[in-house]
N, C-alpha and C positions, 0 to 999 in steps of 0.2 A: 487526699481526694486527688485526682486525676487534672492533668490541664488538659484533654479531651474537649470538646463541645457535643460531641453527640457518643454515647456509648452502647453499642447494641444489647439488649438485656432479654431474652427469651425467660419469659413467664407468661404461666397460665394463669388464670384468674375467673373470679366470680364476682360480675358485675353487682355494686354495692347500690345500684338503682334500680332497675330490672330484676337481678338474681341472674341472669344468660351466666352459662360457664362458657370462657373466651379459653380458645387456645392461640396462646401469642405465637407472632412470628418472628420477634425481635422489634420492630417497626411498629407493634399496636402502642397504640397511646390512648386508645378509645373501644368503648364496647360498640361491635357493628351494627348492635341491636338496636337501642335505643340513644345511640351517641353520648351518651355521657361519659365523663373521665372523672381522674382524680389527681390531685395536687398532689403531686410526689416529688415532679423534678425541678433542679434550678434549669439544668442542661441537660436535653435528652437523656433520659437512661444513667442519670447519675445518685436518683433515688436519694437526693441530698436537703429538697423540700423539709420543712419541721410543721407546714399544714397540715395537709392531707385531709382537706375536705374535698368536695365533691365537687365538679366542673360540670358545671348546666353548659347544654349547648345553646348558644344564643344566636347564633344568626351563621348562613349560609353564603359566603364570597367566591367570587371568582367567576370561573366559564366552564362551561364542561371541556376535557375531563377532569380541569384543573381546580376543581372547585377545592376552600378552606372552607373548616367548620371553626368559628368561635367558640370558644369556652370562657366561661367565667365563675372560679372558687366563688361558690356559698357561703365562704366562710371567711374570706379577706378579702375578697372579690379583683381576684387579679385578673386579666385574662389571656390566653394563648390564643396562639393561630396553628390549627395542625389538618394537616392536609387528609382529605375525604379520600376510603379506600374503597376500592373496586371491592369487596365485601360488605360495603355497608347497605344499609338496611336502604331499598329507594324509598319506602312508604314514609321513611322518617326523616331521610333527606330532604322530603321535598316540604314534608309537614315544617321542617326548618330553615327552609327558604320561603315561606308563608307568612314566619312569625313576623312581625310590627319589634322593629329595631329601636 
């Protein structure tokens, strides 16, 4: 295992929540269409998490343009914060912002 806290990993994937085909940039953490993620990392890009559960977007924090999507793993309950990206679906971000915490 590497000592680095971040490992850039360019990977394409199919979202396990909505089925969208996603072309990864090396910084892609979640589906830009539905905002769901997958619990695969201990540190970004290391793929060292054994859980593998889907991570539901549960909150939107911050202010424009530096929003953060809060994810909670539906399998183990761990929470993670990840930067919202420019290509994230605006309607999904608005819907997330309106969710009660």
